[in-house]
Backbone as JSON, one array per atom type, in Angstrom:
{
  "sequence": "XXXXXXXXXXXXXXXXXXXXXXXXXXXXXXXXXXXXXXXXXXXXXXXXXXXXXXXXXXXXXXXXXXXXXXXXXXXXXXXXXXXXXXXXXXXXXXXXXXXXXXXXXXXXXXXXXXXXXXXXXXXXXXXX",
  "N": [[32.34, 26.88, -21.78], [34.77, 29.02, -23.01], [36.3, 29.96, -25.97], [39.43, 31.32, -27.28], [38.59, 33.45, -28.77], [36.37, 34.39, -27.53], [34.06, 33.09, -28.04], [31.05, 31.35, -27.48], [30.27, 28.93, -28.42], [31.12, 26.37, -27.71], [29.81, 25.73, -25.38], [27.28, 25.07, -26.06], [24.55, 22.86, -25.87], [25.23, 21.75, -23.46], [23.39, 22.0, -21.32], [21.37, 20.37, -22.25], [22.58, 17.84, -22.23], [23.04, 17.57, -19.48], [20.39, 17.53, -18.56], [19.47, 15.16, -19.73], [20.94, 13.31, -18.31], [20.14, 13.73, -15.62], [17.31, 13.73, -15.55], [16.11, 11.02, -15.76], [16.73, 10.01, -13.19], [15.34, 11.75, -11.51], [12.72, 11.14, -12.3], [12.48, 8.45, -11.47], [12.76, 8.74, -8.69], [10.47, 10.29, -8.13], [8.45, 8.47, -8.92], [8.93, 6.49, -7.0], [8.22, 7.86, -4.66], [5.47, 8.24, -5.11], [4.68, 5.55, -5.13], [5.21, 4.81, -2.49], [3.32, 6.39, -1.23], [0.99, 5.12, -2.18], [1.22, 2.62, -0.93], [1.01, 3.39, 1.75], [-1.61, 4.36, 1.71], [-2.97, 1.95, 1.25], [-2.31, 0.65, 3.61], [-3.72, 2.11, 5.53], [-6.26, 1.48, 4.61], [-6.33, -1.28, 5.15], [-6.27, -1.23, 7.93], [-8.72, 0.03, 8.4], [-10.41, -1.91, 7.31], [-9.94, -4.05, 9.07], [-10.99, -3.03, 11.44], [-13.69, -2.69, 10.74], [-14.36, -5.35, 10.25], [-14.0, -6.37, 12.81], [-16.04, -5.08, 14.22], [-18.26, -6.38, 13.16], [-17.68, -8.98, 13.96], [-18.1, -8.88, 16.68], [-20.85, -9.1, 17.08], [-21.63, -11.13, 15.34], [-19.86, -13.75, 14.95], [-19.22, -15.08, 12.49], [-17.23, -16.33, 9.94], [-17.58, -15.79, 7.19], [-19.31, -13.56, 7.16], [-17.75, -11.72, 8.51], [-15.62, -11.47, 6.72], [-16.95, -10.37, 4.49], [-17.61, -7.88, 5.57], [-15.08, -6.78, 5.97], [-13.99, -6.64, 3.35], [-15.95, -5.17, 2.04], [-15.83, -2.65, 3.21], [-13.76, -1.15, 2.28], [-11.62, -0.1, -0.46], [-10.05, -2.17, -1.24], [-8.67, -4.82, -3.2], [-10.52, -7.72, -3.49], [-9.49, -10.24, -4.06], [-6.98, -10.2, -3.04], [-7.18, -10.0, -0.35], [-7.14, -11.47, 2.85], [-8.96, -12.85, 5.5], [-9.07, -13.76, 8.85], [-10.35, -15.5, 11.72], [-9.68, -15.95, 15.1], [-9.92, -17.77, 18.07], [-12.43, -18.35, 20.65], [-15.85, -18.43, 19.83], [-17.9, -18.0, 21.56], [-20.25, -16.13, 23.61], [-18.87, -13.44, 25.46], [-16.23, -14.22, 25.24], [-12.9, -13.71, 23.89], [-12.11, -12.72, 20.6], [-9.91, -12.8, 17.91], [-9.44, -10.83, 15.15], [-7.95, -10.98, 12.09], [-6.61, -9.29, 9.42], [-5.2, -9.54, 6.29], [-3.37, -8.2, 3.6], [-2.16, -8.55, 0.42], [0.13, -6.73, -1.18], [0.23, -5.11, -4.34], [2.46, -4.07, -6.73], [1.97, -1.07, -8.23], [3.08, 0.72, -9.97], [5.3, 1.35, -12.76], [8.75, 0.33, -12.9], [9.36, 0.98, -10.05], [7.4, -0.44, -8.77], [7.93, -3.12, -8.48], [9.41, -3.3, -6.2], [7.68, -3.36, -4.04], [5.93, -5.33, -4.64], [4.09, -8.06, -3.62], [4.43, -7.52, -0.95], [3.19, -7.86, 2.32], [0.58, -6.51, 4.05], [-0.67, -6.18, 7.3], [-3.18, -6.3, 9.79], [-4.38, -6.52, 13.1], [-7.06, -7.1, 15.29], [-8.46, -7.33, 18.47], [-11.42, -8.42, 19.94], [-14.31, -8.55, 22.13], [-16.76, -11.0, 22.15], [-20.24, -10.52, 21.95]],
  "CA": [[33.72, 27.1, -22.06], [34.95, 30.11, -23.97], [37.6, 29.85, -26.63], [40.22, 32.56, -27.25], [37.9, 34.53, -29.48], [35.19, 34.8, -26.76], [32.92, 32.4, -28.63], [30.39, 30.46, -26.53], [29.74, 27.78, -29.15], [31.52, 25.12, -27.06], [28.86, 25.49, -24.29], [25.98, 24.68, -26.6], [24.2, 21.46, -25.64], [25.59, 21.3, -22.11], [22.17, 21.87, -20.53], [20.66, 19.2, -22.75], [23.27, 16.65, -21.71], [22.77, 17.49, -18.04], [18.99, 17.13, -18.39], [19.37, 13.75, -20.11], [21.54, 12.53, -17.24], [19.44, 13.93, -14.36], [15.88, 13.51, -15.66], [15.68, 9.68, -15.35], [16.86, 9.87, -11.74], [14.22, 12.49, -10.92], [11.49, 10.39, -12.58], [12.45, 7.27, -10.6], [12.5, 9.21, -7.32], [9.06, 10.68, -8.05], [7.67, 7.24, -8.94], [9.09, 5.84, -5.7], [7.41, 8.6, -3.69], [4.07, 7.93, -5.36], [4.45, 4.17, -4.71], [5.15, 4.83, -1.02], [1.99, 6.93, -0.9], [-0.01, 4.08, -2.44], [1.34, 1.61, 0.13], [0.44, 3.99, 2.96], [-3.06, 4.37, 1.51], [-3.45, 0.58, 1.46], [-2.16, 0.33, 5.03], [-4.88, 2.72, 6.19], [-7.43, 0.69, 4.2], [-6.29, -2.54, 5.88], [-6.67, -0.91, 9.29], [-10.17, 0.26, 8.35], [-11.05, -3.21, 7.06], [-9.87, -4.84, 10.3], [-11.94, -2.45, 12.4], [-15.05, -3.02, 10.29], [-14.54, -6.78, 10.48], [-14.11, -6.58, 14.26], [-17.38, -4.67, 14.63], [-19.18, -7.46, 12.8], [-17.34, -10.16, 14.75], [-18.64, -8.72, 18.03], [-22.23, -9.56, 17.13], [-21.81, -12.32, 14.52], [-18.51, -14.24, 14.67], [-19.19, -15.95, 11.33], [-16.09, -15.92, 9.12], [-18.04, -15.21, 5.91], [-19.85, -12.22, 7.44], [-16.61, -10.87, 8.87], [-14.89, -11.21, 5.48], [-17.74, -9.42, 3.7], [-17.48, -6.56, 6.19], [-13.72, -6.29, 5.72], [-13.81, -6.31, 1.93], [-16.92, -4.15, 1.64], [-15.61, -1.35, 3.84], [-12.6, -0.47, 1.68], [-11.43, -0.29, -1.89], [-9.03, -3.19, -1.46], [-9.04, -5.9, -4.11], [-10.94, -8.86, -2.66], [-8.67, -11.42, -4.3], [-5.72, -10.05, -2.31], [-7.49, -9.87, 1.08], [-7.48, -12.68, 3.6], [-9.49, -12.52, 6.82], [-9.16, -14.95, 9.7], [-10.83, -15.35, 13.1], [-9.03, -16.87, 16.04], [-10.5, -17.71, 19.41], [-13.74, -18.95, 20.9], [-16.92, -17.56, 19.37], [-18.98, -17.95, 22.53], [-20.4, -14.8, 24.2], [-17.96, -13.09, 26.55], [-14.85, -14.62, 24.95], [-12.15, -12.83, 23.0], [-11.87, -13.18, 19.24], [-8.93, -12.0, 17.18], [-9.7, -10.68, 13.72], [-6.69, -10.66, 11.41], [-6.8, -8.97, 8.0], [-3.93, -9.47, 5.55], [-3.52, -7.74, 2.22], [-0.93, -8.71, -0.36], [0.31, -5.52, -1.98], [0.61, -5.24, -5.75], [3.16, -2.89, -7.21], [1.1, -0.45, -9.23], [3.8, 1.61, -10.87], [6.46, 0.75, -13.44], [10.09, 0.5, -12.34], [9.44, 0.89, -8.6], [6.35, -1.32, -8.28], [8.5, -4.43, -8.14], [9.98, -3.25, -4.85], [6.65, -3.65, -3.04], [5.07, -6.42, -5.11], [4.11, -9.18, -2.7], [4.5, -7.05, 0.43], [1.95, -8.2, 3.03], [0.15, -5.58, 5.09], [-1.5, -6.95, 8.23], [-3.73, -5.62, 10.97], [-5.04, -7.46, 14.02], [-7.92, -6.45, 16.28], [-9.05, -8.27, 19.43], [-12.7, -7.92, 20.43], [-15.07, -9.47, 22.96], [-18.02, -11.39, 21.52], [-21.41, -10.22, 22.78]],
  "C": [[33.82, 28.16, -23.16], [36.3, 29.91, -24.64], [38.28, 31.22, -26.65], [39.5, 33.74, -27.9], [36.68, 35.0, -28.7], [33.92, 34.14, -27.29], [32.36, 31.38, -27.64], [29.85, 29.2, -27.21], [30.07, 26.45, -28.46], [30.58, 24.76, -25.91], [27.51, 24.99, -24.79], [25.75, 23.19, -26.37], [24.52, 20.96, -24.24], [24.35, 21.1, -21.26], [21.37, 20.66, -20.97], [21.28, 17.91, -22.22], [23.01, 16.49, -20.22], [21.34, 17.04, -17.78], [18.81, 15.65, -18.71], [19.94, 12.86, -19.0], [20.69, 12.58, -15.97], [17.96, 13.54, -14.43], [15.44, 12.07, -15.3], [15.75, 9.45, -13.84], [15.69, 10.57, -11.05], [12.92, 11.73, -11.13], [11.38, 9.17, -11.66], [12.17, 7.67, -9.16], [11.04, 9.6, -7.16], [8.15, 9.46, -8.08], [7.75, 6.51, -7.6], [8.26, 6.55, -4.63], [5.92, 8.31, -3.87], [3.76, 6.51, -4.89], [4.38, 4.07, -3.19], [3.79, 5.37, -0.57], [0.89, 5.9, -1.12], [0.03, 2.98, -1.38], [0.75, 2.14, 1.43], [-1.08, 4.05, 2.88], [-3.64, 2.98, 1.76], [-3.32, 0.15, 2.92], [-3.34, 0.9, 5.83], [-6.15, 1.93, 5.86], [-7.47, -0.64, 4.92], [-6.7, -2.32, 7.32], [-8.18, -0.69, 9.36], [-10.93, -1.05, 8.17], [-11.05, -4.06, 8.33], [-10.85, -4.32, 11.35], [-13.38, -2.78, 12.03], [-15.33, -4.5, 10.53], [-14.7, -7.08, 11.96], [-15.49, -6.17, 14.77], [-18.42, -5.74, 14.31], [-18.93, -8.69, 13.66], [-17.89, -10.08, 16.17], [-20.05, -9.31, 18.12], [-22.47, -10.85, 16.34], [-20.43, -12.86, 14.13], [-18.48, -15.31, 13.56], [-18.11, -15.45, 10.38], [-16.53, -15.26, 7.81], [-18.57, -13.79, 6.1], [-18.72, -11.25, 7.76], [-15.81, -10.52, 7.61], [-15.64, -10.2, 4.6], [-17.61, -8.0, 4.25], [-16.1, -5.96, 5.9], [-13.53, -5.84, 4.28], [-14.74, -5.17, 1.52], [-16.65, -2.77, 2.19], [-14.49, -0.55, 3.19], [-12.57, -0.71, 0.18], [-10.37, -1.32, -2.21], [-9.55, -4.27, -2.41], [-9.33, -7.15, -3.29], [-10.09, -10.1, -2.88], [-7.32, -11.35, -3.59], [-5.91, -9.93, -0.8], [-7.73, -11.24, 1.68], [-7.87, -12.26, 5.01], [-9.56, -13.81, 7.61], [-9.64, -14.56, 11.09], [-10.13, -16.38, 13.96], [-9.69, -16.69, 17.4], [-11.86, -18.36, 19.46], [-14.83, -17.97, 20.52], [-18.07, -17.47, 20.36], [-19.04, -16.55, 23.18], [-19.47, -14.6, 25.41], [-16.52, -13.49, 26.3], [-14.21, -13.65, 23.96], [-11.93, -13.5, 21.64], [-10.88, -12.23, 18.59], [-9.28, -12.01, 15.7], [-8.39, -10.23, 13.08], [-6.99, -10.46, 9.92], [-5.42, -8.82, 7.38], [-4.24, -9.03, 4.13], [-2.17, -7.84, 1.54], [-0.86, -7.56, -1.36], [0.72, -5.88, -3.4], [1.29, -3.96, -6.17], [2.41, -2.29, -8.39], [1.87, 0.34, -10.28], [4.97, 0.9, -11.56], [7.75, 1.11, -12.72], [10.14, 0.27, -10.83], [8.39, -0.04, -8.01], [6.87, -2.68, -7.86], [9.07, -4.46, -6.73], [8.96, -3.63, -3.79], [5.73, -4.79, -3.46], [5.2, -7.62, -4.17], [4.24, -8.79, -1.24], [3.16, -7.32, 1.11], [1.72, -7.18, 4.14], [-0.82, -6.32, 5.99], [-1.95, -6.08, 9.39], [-4.5, -6.64, 11.79], [-5.8, -6.67, 15.06], [-8.52, -7.53, 17.16], [-10.3, -7.65, 20.0], [-13.37, -9.0, 21.32], [-16.42, -9.73, 22.31], [-19.16, -11.09, 22.48], [-22.33, -11.41, 22.87]]
}
């Protein structure tokens, strides 16, 4: 704003006020994008864990061995992973391997939105 004398002193601080208003919104949006990326990374890890567990279940349908394969193949926290086998373990039968991972919100402010989200992958294989 310019007063009658052509003085620009009334405009001083306007950019600072605008930055103070807009900056928190930009930070929250950026944190939300990073959190979405972390959830997608964990989803890929759960898929990888289910595939690794299924490969083990084909030759050794022991729940402990399948769980070790699922947890050992990824960087997922083992206390948040659950692995289950469903079906008959006899040769030639189908076994379903189900891997579940309970997501933990890693970032401040936006982490609470995904805290407790369960990612799940299921793979059906034939026992050899």
